[in-house]
Residue frames as qw, qx, qy, qz and C-alpha x, y, z in Angstrom:
[[0.177, -0.778, -0.237, -0.554, 70.73, -110.71, 110.21],
 [0.270, 0.185, -0.591, 0.737, 72.06, -108.95, 113.34],
 [0.209, -0.539, -0.745, 0.333, 70.00, -108.58, 116.50],
 [0.045, -0.376, -0.116, 0.918, 69.97, -104.80, 115.99],
 [0.246, 0.019, -0.525, -0.815, 67.75, -105.21, 112.93],
 [0.374, -0.369, -0.839, -0.145, 65.13, -107.20, 114.83],
 [0.371, -0.465, 0.134, -0.793, 62.41, -105.45, 116.80],
 [0.374, -0.025, -0.897, 0.237, 62.42, -107.64, 119.89],
 [0.481, -0.659, -0.570, -0.099, 59.93, -108.14, 122.66],
 [0.535, -0.467, -0.284, 0.644, 62.31, -106.40, 125.09],
 [0.193, 0.029, 0.191, 0.962, 62.72, -103.37, 122.83],
 [0.266, -0.508, -0.553, -0.605, 58.95, -103.13, 122.29],
 [0.536, -0.639, -0.520, 0.185, 58.34, -103.29, 126.06],
 [0.429, -0.360, -0.116, 0.820, 60.89, -100.53, 126.72],
 [0.053, 0.220, 0.401, 0.888, 59.51, -98.43, 123.84],
 [0.383, -0.596, -0.565, -0.423, 55.98, -98.72, 125.21],
 [0.585, -0.591, -0.440, 0.337, 56.96, -98.27, 128.83],
 [0.427, -0.448, -0.041, 0.785, 59.38, -95.35, 128.55],
 [0.386, 0.867, 0.310, -0.063, 58.19, -93.74, 125.32],
 [0.383, -0.592, 0.339, 0.623, 61.80, -92.98, 124.39],
 [0.475, 0.692, -0.227, -0.494, 62.45, -91.61, 120.85],
 [0.467, -0.172, 0.822, 0.276, 62.88, -94.45, 118.41],
 [0.515, 0.411, -0.346, -0.668, 62.22, -94.89, 114.71],
 [0.749, -0.010, 0.637, -0.181, 60.51, -98.24, 114.36],
 [0.751, 0.631, -0.028, -0.193, 60.93, -98.08, 110.59],
 [0.094, 0.733, -0.673, -0.039, 64.64, -98.89, 111.05],
 [0.540, -0.206, 0.805, -0.137, 63.88, -102.52, 111.91],
 [0.463, 0.296, -0.613, -0.568, 63.64, -105.10, 109.14],
 [0.517, -0.168, -0.835, -0.086, 62.16, -107.92, 111.23],
 [0.430, -0.430, 0.280, -0.742, 59.83, -108.14, 114.20],
 [0.061, 0.014, -0.969, 0.241, 59.28, -110.81, 116.79],
 [0.330, -0.483, -0.720, -0.374, 55.72, -112.09, 117.14],
 [0.421, -0.597, -0.549, 0.406, 55.58, -111.04, 120.79],
 [0.220, -0.254, 0.005, 0.942, 56.83, -107.54, 119.91],
 [0.156, -0.269, -0.548, -0.777, 54.02, -107.06, 117.39],
 [0.428, -0.587, -0.684, -0.070, 51.46, -107.99, 120.02],
 [0.405, -0.504, -0.344, 0.681, 52.94, -105.55, 122.53],
 [0.122, -0.059, 0.223, 0.965, 53.04, -102.64, 120.04],
 [0.259, -0.433, -0.633, -0.587, 49.39, -103.12, 119.14],
 [0.464, -0.629, -0.593, 0.193, 48.31, -103.11, 122.75],
 [0.353, -0.408, -0.128, 0.832, 50.32, -99.92, 123.25],
 [0.351, 0.865, 0.357, -0.039, 48.84, -98.26, 120.14],
 [0.604, -0.349, 0.190, 0.691, 52.38, -97.27, 119.17],
 [0.331, 0.931, 0.071, -0.140, 53.22, -94.08, 117.37],
 [0.773, 0.091, 0.148, 0.610, 56.24, -93.77, 115.10],
 [0.249, -0.563, 0.021, 0.788, 58.25, -90.63, 114.36],
 [0.189, 0.036, 0.612, 0.767, 57.14, -90.45, 110.70],
 [0.368, 0.095, 0.002, -0.925, 53.61, -89.27, 111.26],
 [0.627, -0.092, -0.651, -0.417, 51.94, -92.55, 110.43],
 [0.749, -0.508, 0.092, -0.415, 50.14, -94.34, 113.23],
 [0.795, -0.373, 0.465, 0.114, 52.45, -97.33, 113.05],
 [0.515, 0.759, -0.362, -0.168, 55.34, -97.12, 110.62],
 [0.743, -0.324, 0.572, 0.130, 57.07, -100.46, 110.14],
 [0.662, 0.707, -0.120, -0.216, 58.17, -99.79, 106.57],
 [0.039, 0.679, -0.732, -0.045, 61.59, -101.32, 107.23],
 [0.711, -0.102, 0.671, -0.185, 60.19, -104.81, 107.74],
 [0.343, 0.412, -0.686, -0.492, 61.18, -107.16, 104.92],
 [0.396, -0.112, -0.905, -0.110, 59.41, -110.17, 106.40],
 [0.483, -0.242, 0.295, -0.788, 56.32, -110.70, 108.50],
 [0.013, -0.035, -0.996, 0.083, 55.14, -113.92, 110.08],
 [0.352, -0.461, -0.656, -0.483, 51.51, -114.93, 109.99],
 [0.477, -0.556, -0.582, 0.354, 51.37, -114.60, 113.77],
 [0.245, -0.297, -0.092, 0.918, 52.76, -111.05, 113.72],
 [0.140, -0.204, -0.489, -0.837, 50.30, -110.11, 110.96],
 [0.416, -0.552, -0.710, -0.137, 47.43, -111.42, 113.07],
 [0.394, -0.534, -0.400, 0.632, 48.52, -109.21, 115.96],
 [0.137, -0.165, 0.166, 0.962, 49.01, -106.12, 113.78],
 [0.146, -0.408, -0.689, -0.581, 45.54, -106.58, 112.31],
 [0.358, -0.683, -0.608, 0.186, 44.10, -105.58, 115.68],
 [0.301, -0.232, -0.077, 0.922, 45.77, -102.18, 115.49],
 [0.182, 0.836, 0.514, -0.060, 43.36, -99.27, 115.12],
 [0.049, -0.852, 0.186, 0.488, 45.03, -96.76, 112.86],
 [0.654, 0.695, -0.270, -0.131, 47.16, -96.54, 109.73],
 [0.796, -0.366, 0.440, 0.197, 49.80, -99.23, 109.25],
 [0.439, 0.780, -0.393, -0.212, 52.80, -98.92, 106.93],
 [0.804, -0.219, 0.533, 0.148, 54.44, -102.14, 105.74],
 [0.536, 0.787, -0.170, -0.254, 55.99, -100.80, 102.55],
 [0.071, -0.646, 0.751, 0.114, 59.16, -102.88, 102.97],
 [0.703, 0.024, 0.700, -0.124, 57.43, -106.21, 102.46],
 [0.198, 0.376, -0.668, -0.611, 58.14, -107.80, 99.08],
 [0.406, -0.147, -0.856, -0.284, 55.88, -110.81, 99.67],
 [0.470, -0.188, 0.400, -0.764, 52.76, -111.42, 101.70],
 [0.011, 0.064, 0.998, 0.015, 51.36, -114.82, 102.58],
 [0.360, -0.427, -0.605, -0.568, 47.68, -115.57, 102.05],
 [0.522, -0.546, -0.607, 0.247, 47.24, -116.00, 105.80],
 [0.312, -0.301, -0.181, 0.883, 48.90, -112.64, 106.54],
 [0.111, -0.178, -0.387, -0.898, 46.73, -110.91, 103.92],
 [0.446, -0.524, -0.679, -0.255, 43.62, -112.40, 105.49],
 [0.473, -0.526, -0.465, 0.532, 44.64, -111.05, 108.90],
 [0.223, -0.196, 0.034, 0.954, 45.64, -107.59, 107.64],
 [0.131, -0.418, -0.590, -0.678, 42.32, -107.22, 105.84],
 [0.425, -0.678, -0.595, 0.074, 40.79, -106.78, 109.29],
 [0.385, -0.142, -0.185, 0.893, 42.88, -103.66, 110.01],
 [0.034, 0.887, 0.459, -0.040, 40.79, -100.57, 110.80],
 [0.168, -0.822, 0.200, 0.506, 42.86, -97.93, 109.11],
 [0.595, 0.724, -0.288, -0.195, 44.80, -97.32, 105.89],
 [0.868, -0.232, 0.388, 0.208, 47.16, -100.13, 104.89],
 [0.277, 0.837, -0.400, -0.250, 50.38, -99.36, 103.02],
 [0.841, -0.098, 0.503, 0.174, 51.87, -102.26, 101.04],
 [0.437, 0.842, -0.174, -0.264, 53.72, -100.37, 98.31],
 [0.187, -0.586, 0.766, 0.187, 56.65, -102.83, 98.35],
 [0.672, 0.167, 0.720, -0.049, 54.58, -105.66, 96.92],
 [0.120, 0.359, -0.565, -0.734, 54.91, -106.20, 93.18],
 [0.485, -0.081, -0.722, -0.488, 52.25, -108.90, 92.88],
 [0.534, -0.173, 0.527, -0.638, 49.44, -110.57, 94.80],
 [0.029, 0.088, 0.986, 0.137, 48.04, -114.07, 94.77],
 [0.365, -0.402, -0.544, -0.640, 44.36, -114.46, 93.95],
 [0.568, -0.521, -0.621, 0.143, 43.65, -115.57, 97.51],
 [0.371, -0.295, -0.269, 0.838, 45.52, -112.61, 99.04],
 [0.076, -0.143, -0.280, -0.946, 43.65, -110.20, 96.77],
 [0.463, -0.496, -0.635, -0.370, 40.30, -111.68, 97.73],
 [0.528, -0.506, -0.513, 0.449, 41.18, -111.17, 101.39],
 [0.266, -0.209, -0.063, 0.939, 42.48, -107.61, 100.94],
 [0.139, -0.372, -0.503, -0.768, 39.35, -106.69, 98.97],
 [0.481, -0.645, -0.593, -0.043, 37.49, -106.99, 102.28],
 [0.408, -0.230, -0.276, 0.839, 39.67, -104.27, 103.85],
 [0.055, 0.825, 0.562, -0.025, 37.37, -101.32, 104.50],
 [0.124, -0.885, 0.055, 0.445, 39.82, -98.41, 104.41],
 [0.493, 0.801, -0.289, -0.178, 42.34, -97.21, 101.82],
 [0.893, -0.151, 0.343, 0.250, 44.79, -99.77, 100.47],
 [0.179, 0.860, -0.379, -0.290, 48.08, -98.69, 98.87],
 [0.867, 0.016, 0.452, 0.209, 49.64, -101.05, 96.31],
 [0.311, 0.891, -0.170, -0.285, 51.76, -98.67, 94.24],
 [0.207, -0.556, 0.763, 0.258, 54.52, -101.24, 93.70],
 [0.704, 0.231, 0.668, -0.072, 52.26, -103.74, 91.96],
 [0.071, 0.470, -0.542, -0.693, 53.28, -104.14, 88.32],
 [0.344, -0.002, -0.811, -0.473, 50.96, -106.95, 87.28],
 [0.531, 0.018, 0.545, -0.649, 47.44, -108.00, 88.21],
 [0.060, 0.154, 0.946, 0.279, 45.76, -111.16, 87.03],
 [0.345, -0.372, -0.443, -0.739, 42.15, -110.78, 85.97],
 [0.606, -0.492, -0.624, 0.030, 41.03, -112.56, 89.14],
 [0.437, -0.302, -0.343, 0.774, 43.08, -110.22, 91.36],
 [0.009, -0.108, -0.169, -0.980, 41.81, -107.14, 89.52],
 [0.455, -0.468, -0.569, -0.500, 38.20, -108.24, 89.87],
 [0.579, -0.482, -0.569, 0.329, 38.65, -108.77, 93.60],
 [0.329, -0.265, -0.183, 0.888, 40.23, -105.36, 94.16],
 [0.098, -0.290, -0.398, -0.865, 37.75, -103.60, 91.87],
 [0.521, -0.559, -0.551, -0.335, 34.98, -104.67, 94.23],
 [0.459, -0.148, -0.550, 0.682, 36.80, -103.45, 97.33],
 [0.180, -0.855, -0.482, 0.056, 34.72, -101.19, 99.58],
 [0.297, -0.821, 0.078, 0.482, 37.58, -98.79, 100.39],
 [0.457, 0.843, -0.227, -0.168, 39.78, -97.04, 97.82],
 [0.879, -0.095, 0.264, 0.385, 42.70, -98.84, 96.19],
 [0.112, 0.915, -0.263, -0.285, 45.72, -96.79, 95.09],
 [0.840, 0.053, 0.412, 0.349, 47.77, -98.22, 92.22],
 [0.066, -0.614, 0.372, 0.693, 50.33, -96.67, 89.87],
 [0.138, -0.013, 0.856, 0.498, 49.54, -99.17, 87.13],
 [0.484, -0.054, -0.323, -0.811, 46.41, -99.11, 85.01],
 [0.350, 0.012, 0.822, -0.450, 43.65, -100.87, 86.93],
 [0.647, 0.268, -0.246, -0.670, 41.74, -102.76, 84.28],
 [0.676, -0.033, 0.728, -0.113, 40.34, -106.26, 84.05],
 [0.096, 0.207, -0.756, -0.614, 40.78, -108.03, 80.74],
 [0.499, 0.356, 0.670, -0.419, 37.22, -108.56, 79.60],
 [0.083, 0.048, 0.741, 0.664, 35.74, -109.56, 76.27],
 [0.472, 0.292, 0.225, -0.801, 32.47, -108.01, 75.13],
 [0.248, 0.110, 0.936, 0.226, 30.48, -110.90, 73.67],
 [0.211, -0.290, -0.586, -0.727, 27.39, -110.88, 71.48],
 [0.419, -0.573, -0.703, 0.042, 25.22, -111.78, 74.49],
 [0.323, -0.502, -0.296, 0.746, 26.54, -108.79, 76.46],
 [0.033, -0.023, 0.339, 0.940, 26.05, -106.55, 73.41],
 [0.307, -0.451, -0.695, -0.468, 22.42, -107.67, 73.19],
 [0.414, -0.603, -0.565, 0.381, 22.00, -106.93, 76.88],
 [0.219, -0.335, -0.014, 0.917, 23.39, -103.43, 76.27],
 [0.100, -0.204, -0.567, -0.792, 21.06, -102.97, 73.28],
 [0.380, -0.580, -0.704, -0.156, 18.10, -103.81, 75.49],
 [0.411, -0.895, -0.167, 0.036, 19.22, -101.57, 78.36],
 [0.565, 0.601, -0.247, 0.509, 22.30, -99.38, 77.87],
 [0.296, -0.742, 0.365, -0.478, 22.52, -98.67, 81.60],
 [0.945, -0.282, 0.114, -0.121, 23.01, -102.34, 82.42],
 [0.881, 0.067, 0.104, 0.457, 26.51, -102.56, 80.88],
 [0.123, -0.903, 0.215, 0.351, 29.53, -100.23, 81.07],
 [0.836, 0.534, -0.024, 0.126, 31.28, -100.62, 77.72],
 [0.155, 0.847, -0.443, 0.250, 34.44, -98.97, 79.07],
 [0.678, -0.490, 0.527, -0.150, 35.10, -101.99, 81.27],
 [0.926, 0.209, 0.305, 0.073, 35.83, -104.18, 78.25],
 [0.302, -0.637, 0.490, 0.513, 39.23, -104.46, 76.59],
 [0.000, 0.176, -0.783, -0.596, 38.13, -106.18, 73.39],
 [0.720, 0.210, 0.048, -0.660, 35.11, -107.11, 71.28],
 [0.700, -0.103, 0.706, -0.032, 34.49, -110.80, 70.78],
 [0.454, 0.212, 0.742, 0.446, 33.51, -110.74, 67.12],
 [0.062, -0.104, -0.384, -0.915, 31.89, -108.92, 64.27],
 [0.340, -0.528, -0.738, -0.247, 28.54, -110.25, 65.51],
 [0.370, -0.603, -0.452, 0.543, 28.91, -108.35, 68.80],
 [0.166, -0.246, 0.145, 0.944, 29.90, -105.23, 66.86],
 [0.139, -0.300, -0.650, -0.684, 26.90, -105.55, 64.54],
 [0.350, -0.658, -0.662, 0.079, 24.57, -105.63, 67.54],
 [0.337, -0.560, -0.212, 0.727, 26.23, -102.54, 69.03],
 [0.162, 0.057, 0.414, 0.894, 25.99, -100.74, 65.69],
 [0.199, -0.607, -0.662, -0.391, 22.23, -100.54, 66.29],
 [0.415, -0.663, -0.438, 0.442, 22.77, -98.47, 69.46],
 [0.071, 0.995, 0.048, 0.047, 23.32, -94.77, 69.95],
 [0.196, 0.827, -0.477, 0.223, 26.71, -93.21, 70.71],
 [0.959, -0.175, -0.181, 0.128, 29.29, -95.78, 71.81],
 [0.092, -0.856, 0.476, -0.179, 32.38, -95.45, 74.00],
 [0.974, 0.004, -0.185, 0.131, 35.17, -98.04, 74.09],
 [0.232, -0.831, 0.505, -0.010, 38.53, -98.43, 75.84],
 [0.985, 0.092, 0.143, 0.033, 39.64, -101.46, 73.88],
 [0.362, -0.681, 0.523, 0.364, 43.27, -102.42, 73.19],
 [0.242, -0.121, 0.822, 0.501, 42.71, -104.25, 69.92],
 [0.599, 0.513, 0.238, -0.566, 40.37, -104.14, 66.93],
 [0.438, -0.046, 0.784, 0.438, 40.35, -106.57, 64.03],
 [0.118, 0.047, -0.509, -0.851, 38.98, -106.06, 60.53],
 [0.260, -0.400, -0.843, -0.247, 35.84, -108.13, 61.08],
 [0.245, -0.614, -0.580, 0.476, 34.87, -106.23, 64.22],
 [0.062, -0.373, 0.094, 0.921, 35.60, -102.86, 62.60],
 [0.151, -0.149, -0.704, -0.678, 33.36, -103.91, 59.72],
 [0.262, -0.551, -0.791, 0.055, 30.57, -104.63, 62.18],
 [0.203, -0.625, -0.332, 0.677, 30.90, -101.16, 63.71],
 [0.182, -0.043, 0.393, 0.900, 31.06, -99.40, 60.35],
 [0.144, -0.521, -0.682, -0.493, 27.28, -99.42, 60.05],
 [0.281, -0.579, -0.534, 0.547, 26.91, -97.41, 63.25],
 [0.191, 0.743, 0.397, 0.503, 25.14, -94.10, 62.64],
 [0.302, -0.945, -0.048, -0.117, 26.18, -92.02, 65.65],
 [0.046, 0.843, -0.503, 0.186, 29.39, -91.13, 67.47],
 [0.945, -0.066, -0.255, 0.193, 32.07, -93.77, 68.05],
 [0.173, -0.875, 0.400, -0.211, 34.54, -92.93, 70.82],
 [0.911, 0.028, -0.316, 0.264, 37.72, -94.93, 71.36],
 [0.324, -0.892, 0.256, -0.182, 39.65, -94.04, 74.52],
 [0.152, 0.589, -0.779, 0.156, 43.05, -95.21, 75.83],
 [0.542, -0.478, 0.469, 0.507, 44.77, -97.60, 75.68],
 [0.468, 0.679, -0.251, -0.506, 43.76, -97.55, 72.01],
 [0.862, 0.092, 0.485, 0.116, 44.79, -99.91, 69.22],
 [0.193, -0.381, 0.584, 0.691, 47.00, -100.15, 66.18],
 [0.654, 0.561, 0.312, -0.401, 44.68, -99.55, 63.24],
 [0.495, -0.045, 0.674, 0.546, 45.88, -101.36, 60.14],
 [0.159, 0.148, -0.403, -0.889, 44.96, -100.00, 56.73],
 [0.305, -0.276, -0.842, -0.350, 42.21, -102.63, 56.50],
 [0.240, -0.542, -0.681, 0.430, 40.78, -101.76, 59.93],
 [0.023, -0.423, -0.050, 0.904, 40.93, -98.05, 59.11],
 [0.170, -0.044, -0.651, -0.739, 39.19, -98.73, 55.79],
 [0.301, -0.482, -0.818, -0.087, 36.27, -100.33, 57.64],
 [0.222, -0.578, -0.443, 0.648, 36.14, -97.56, 60.25],
 [0.045, -0.210, 0.262, 0.941, 36.21, -95.06, 57.41],
 [0.180, -0.372, -0.763, -0.497, 32.83, -96.36, 56.29],
 [0.255, -0.695, -0.570, 0.356, 31.47, -94.87, 59.51],
 [0.324, 0.491, 0.241, 0.772, 30.78, -91.45, 58.03],
 [0.322, -0.877, -0.287, -0.212, 29.48, -89.61, 61.10],
 [0.191, -0.862, 0.367, -0.293, 31.61, -88.78, 64.15],
 [0.925, -0.008, -0.296, 0.237, 34.67, -90.95, 64.84],
 [0.220, -0.885, 0.330, -0.245, 36.87, -90.11, 67.83],
 [0.867, 0.089, -0.371, 0.321, 40.20, -91.91, 68.21],
 [0.257, -0.883, 0.179, -0.350, 40.97, -90.29, 71.56],
 [0.866, -0.404, 0.163, 0.245, 44.25, -92.07, 72.31],
 [0.287, -0.645, 0.471, 0.529, 47.90, -91.74, 71.32],
 [0.767, 0.589, 0.225, -0.119, 47.72, -91.59, 67.52],
 [0.067, -0.795, 0.504, 0.331, 51.42, -91.11, 66.87],
 [0.384, -0.219, 0.864, 0.242, 51.77, -94.66, 65.48],
 [0.639, 0.565, 0.471, -0.227, 48.85, -94.42, 63.03],
 [0.492, -0.034, 0.541, 0.681, 50.22, -94.72, 59.53],
 [0.207, 0.353, -0.194, -0.891, 49.52, -92.25, 56.76],
 [0.261, -0.053, -0.838, -0.476, 47.90, -95.10, 54.80],
 [0.165, -0.455, -0.839, 0.248, 45.48, -95.73, 57.68],
 [0.028, 0.524, 0.277, -0.805, 44.65, -92.05, 58.10],
 [0.156, 0.160, -0.536, -0.814, 43.97, -91.77, 54.38],
 [0.203, -0.303, -0.904, -0.221, 41.12, -94.28, 54.80],
 [0.131, -0.580, -0.641, 0.485, 39.34, -91.93, 57.23],
 [0.130, -0.013, 0.217, 0.967, 39.00, -89.04, 54.77],
 [0.289, -0.393, -0.561, -0.669, 35.20, -89.35, 54.41],
 [0.369, -0.508, -0.689, 0.363, 34.36, -89.29, 58.13],
 [0.005, 0.847, 0.294, 0.442, 32.38, -86.10, 58.65],
 [0.314, -0.856, 0.267, -0.313, 33.82, -85.35, 62.08],
 [0.875, 0.108, -0.375, 0.285, 37.18, -86.93, 62.91],
 [0.386, -0.859, 0.285, -0.179, 39.01, -86.56, 66.22],
 [0.829, 0.241, -0.398, 0.309, 42.58, -87.74, 66.71],
 [0.390, 0.275, -0.522, 0.707, 44.55, -87.84, 69.96],
 [0.526, -0.738, -0.420, -0.040, 43.82, -86.71, 73.48],
 [0.092, -0.890, 0.257, -0.366, 45.14, -84.14, 75.92],
 [0.838, -0.493, 0.235, -0.003, 46.54, -87.04, 77.97],
 [0.821, -0.024, 0.331, 0.464, 49.27, -87.75, 75.40],
 [0.066, 0.839, -0.246, -0.481, 51.72, -85.30, 73.88],
 [0.748, 0.140, 0.554, 0.337, 52.41, -86.47, 70.35],
 [0.006, 0.557, -0.337, -0.760, 53.76, -84.98, 67.15],
 [0.751, 0.535, 0.342, -0.182, 52.03, -85.18, 63.82],
 [0.541, -0.218, 0.536, 0.610, 54.40, -86.12, 61.04],
 [0.215, 0.426, -0.347, -0.807, 54.52, -84.57, 57.59],
 [0.173, -0.025, -0.911, -0.375, 53.27, -87.88, 56.15],
 [0.013, -0.483, -0.820, 0.308, 50.31, -88.01, 58.53],
 [0.136, 0.589, 0.157, -0.781, 49.44, -84.41, 57.77],
 [0.173, 0.251, -0.634, -0.711, 49.57, -85.13, 54.03],
 [0.124, -0.270, -0.945, -0.137, 47.05, -87.96, 54.47],
 [0.021, -0.601, -0.634, 0.487, 44.76, -85.74, 56.55],
 [0.052, 0.350, -0.188, -0.916, 44.86, -82.95, 53.99],
 [0.230, -0.109, -0.766, -0.590, 42.43, -85.04, 51.93],
 [0.074, -0.436, -0.831, 0.337, 39.91, -85.18, 54.75],
 [0.153, -0.392, -0.314, -0.851, 36.69, -83.26, 54.16],
 [0.568, -0.643, -0.482, -0.177, 34.76, -82.12, 57.22],
 [0.375, -0.851, 0.233, -0.285, 35.64, -81.29, 60.79],
 [0.807, 0.179, -0.447, 0.343, 39.09, -82.44, 61.88],
 [0.450, -0.840, 0.188, -0.236, 40.24, -82.19, 65.49],
 [0.739, 0.269, -0.483, 0.385, 43.83, -82.95, 66.47],
 [0.533, -0.793, 0.071, -0.286, 44.40, -83.07, 70.23],
 [0.846, -0.445, 0.161, 0.245, 47.55, -83.45, 72.31],
 [0.686, 0.380, 0.119, 0.608, 49.78, -81.92, 69.62],
 [0.327, -0.822, -0.135, 0.446, 51.78, -79.01, 71.02],
 [0.119, -0.612, 0.425, 0.656, 53.83, -78.18, 67.94],
 [0.769, 0.542, 0.339, -0.022, 53.36, -78.33, 64.17],
 [0.506, -0.265, 0.425, 0.702, 56.31, -78.30, 61.80],
 [0.276, 0.535, -0.200, -0.773, 56.21, -76.11, 58.72],
 [0.151, 0.129, -0.882, -0.428, 56.09, -79.26, 56.58],
 [0.003, 0.402, 0.900, -0.168, 53.04, -80.58, 58.42],
 [0.154, 0.597, 0.298, -0.729, 51.44, -77.12, 58.39],
 [0.176, 0.330, -0.538, -0.755, 51.77, -76.95, 54.60],
 [0.194, -0.160, -0.924, -0.288, 49.68, -80.11, 54.21],
 [0.052, -0.508, -0.752, 0.417, 47.15, -79.25, 56.92],
 [0.119, 0.442, 0.019, -0.889, 46.53, -75.86, 55.32],
 [0.261, 0.067, -0.697, -0.665, 45.01, -77.72, 52.36],
 [0.033, 0.300, 0.920, -0.249, 42.33, -79.28, 54.57],
 [0.266, -0.339, -0.401, -0.808, 38.73, -78.49, 53.59],
 [0.578, -0.587, -0.550, -0.139, 36.43, -77.80, 56.49],
 [0.391, -0.858, 0.163, -0.290, 37.16, -76.97, 60.12],
 [0.726, 0.234, -0.510, 0.398, 40.60, -77.66, 61.59],
 [0.538, -0.798, 0.110, -0.248, 41.10, -77.72, 65.37],
 [0.704, 0.247, -0.508, 0.431, 44.55, -78.15, 66.89],
 [0.450, -0.756, 0.184, -0.437, 44.76, -78.09, 70.68],
 [0.231, -0.938, -0.118, 0.228, 46.64, -77.39, 72.92],
 [0.680, 0.532, -0.013, 0.505, 49.15, -75.85, 70.52],
 [0.493, -0.808, -0.030, 0.321, 51.98, -74.18, 72.47],
 [0.368, -0.499, 0.462, 0.634, 54.86, -73.97, 69.99],
 [0.632, 0.648, 0.413, 0.099, 54.46, -72.75, 66.43],
 [0.491, -0.180, 0.261, 0.811, 57.19, -71.32, 64.24],
 [0.208, 0.590, -0.019, -0.780, 56.70, -68.11, 62.29],
 [0.162, 0.231, -0.759, -0.587, 57.00, -70.08, 59.06],
 [0.055, -0.298, -0.953, -0.021, 54.30, -72.58, 60.10],
 [0.105, 0.605, 0.505, -0.607, 52.02, -69.77, 61.33],
 [0.187, 0.477, -0.307, -0.802, 52.40, -67.92, 58.04],
 [0.147, 0.003, -0.895, -0.420, 51.41, -71.05, 56.10],
 [0.045, -0.456, -0.865, 0.203, 48.34, -71.71, 58.25],
 [0.095, 0.541, 0.243, -0.800, 47.28, -68.06, 58.08],
 [0.279, 0.333, -0.482, -0.761, 46.72, -68.51, 54.34],
 [0.084, 0.155, 0.983, 0.049, 44.59, -71.61, 54.72],
 [0.370, -0.216, -0.376, -0.822, 41.03, -71.50, 53.40],
 [0.522, -0.373, -0.767, -0.004, 39.69, -73.82, 56.11],
 [0.446, -0.793, -0.029, -0.414, 38.19, -72.70, 59.41],
 [0.506, 0.292, -0.637, 0.503, 40.88, -72.65, 62.09],
 [0.646, -0.714, -0.085, -0.256, 40.40, -73.30, 65.80],
 [0.717, 0.135, -0.385, 0.566, 43.79, -72.71, 67.42],
 [0.445, -0.832, -0.240, 0.226, 44.38, -71.05, 70.77],
 [0.437, 0.752, -0.103, 0.483, 46.41, -67.89, 70.22],
 [0.416, -0.860, 0.181, -0.236, 47.25, -67.20, 73.85],
 [0.849, -0.411, 0.299, 0.143, 49.71, -70.07, 74.29],
 [0.799, 0.348, 0.176, 0.458, 51.78, -69.82, 71.09],
 [0.452, -0.219, 0.020, 0.864, 54.60, -67.27, 70.59],
 [0.156, 0.718, 0.273, -0.621, 53.32, -63.73, 70.13],
 [0.092, 0.473, -0.512, -0.712, 54.85, -63.27, 66.67],
 [0.019, -0.105, -0.943, -0.315, 53.19, -66.46, 65.42],
 [0.103, 0.587, 0.720, -0.356, 49.89, -65.45, 67.01],
 [0.151, 0.642, -0.021, -0.751, 49.97, -62.10, 65.19],
 [0.110, 0.235, -0.750, -0.608, 50.43, -63.89, 61.87],
 [0.002, -0.311, -0.949, -0.045, 47.52, -66.24, 62.56],
 [0.143, 0.584, 0.463, -0.652, 45.27, -63.30, 63.35],
 [0.199, 0.362, -0.423, -0.807, 45.35, -62.47, 59.63],
 [0.050, -0.162, -0.953, -0.251, 43.30, -65.63, 59.01],
 [0.375, -0.353, -0.325, -0.793, 39.59, -65.02, 58.46],
 [0.617, -0.410, -0.671, 0.029, 38.71, -67.27, 61.43],
 [0.470, -0.400, -0.417, 0.667, 40.12, -64.68, 63.83],
 [0.081, 0.251, 0.174, 0.949, 38.74, -61.54, 62.22]]
């Protein structure tokens, strides 16, 4: 590493004394004494941040201790690693802390950073252990992450019983899986349920099948086998699979035909409904809502037009004339926004009794 890439004590003294234009983000290392001098000066960089040292690729524990005394925002986006001692020091910073270059954190570093009181940026992090996620979840200031910020947690029978006793004492959306059919059977005695689980086995689905009110499943969602779908299909009230349903097989969807109100998909995911999926859903009787689908092929439209009940497709944006003509002859109740689809297709759909 050449001397030009090191922010030295001498450079820091001249920078603070003369205030000459310099971009401190160009340096990829900093001497301990230089860090102490910059903090005492309250240095300003040219990039608008209070102290922009995003070029640094390494930071000693001593330098971190000095920088922690800075009062203002501190950018250290160039760091790929951070020692536990440095994290402990930086947690004392009074200002936003930018560490977007980090891809992971140790449990100890996360516990320290969770004590930081202002906004913490960790957009480079690609993996969080459960311990790290728990620490950051409890942080007083906001944490900004690109990745999904979720702790892997299992909802046990004991927790389910606690929820049954007081549904405000437990947030079901914090759990990624249900422990067993016993936990599901306890929850089946409750009112409307909301989950954000990533897996569901046959036994647990069987436990939930006796539930009498609305079941909501939000992202990330799960792969529903035919057996799991068969058990969920015994829940005959309102079932909402509000996640990306593109991978659900026609055989699985066929098992849901007796659910009175069935929701598939979400506005968060743009997916396409296949002709095979549409054929399976044509046997459904009741209210069917398909969300996140922006186009329907003529083949899929032919099957959906046979649906008995109410059919909602939102937010439909593309619909061929052929598909619109098929749907316009459907006997079911249609709920499709006409303003977003092509005008010619919209005019054809207006012939349907739902729009008269």
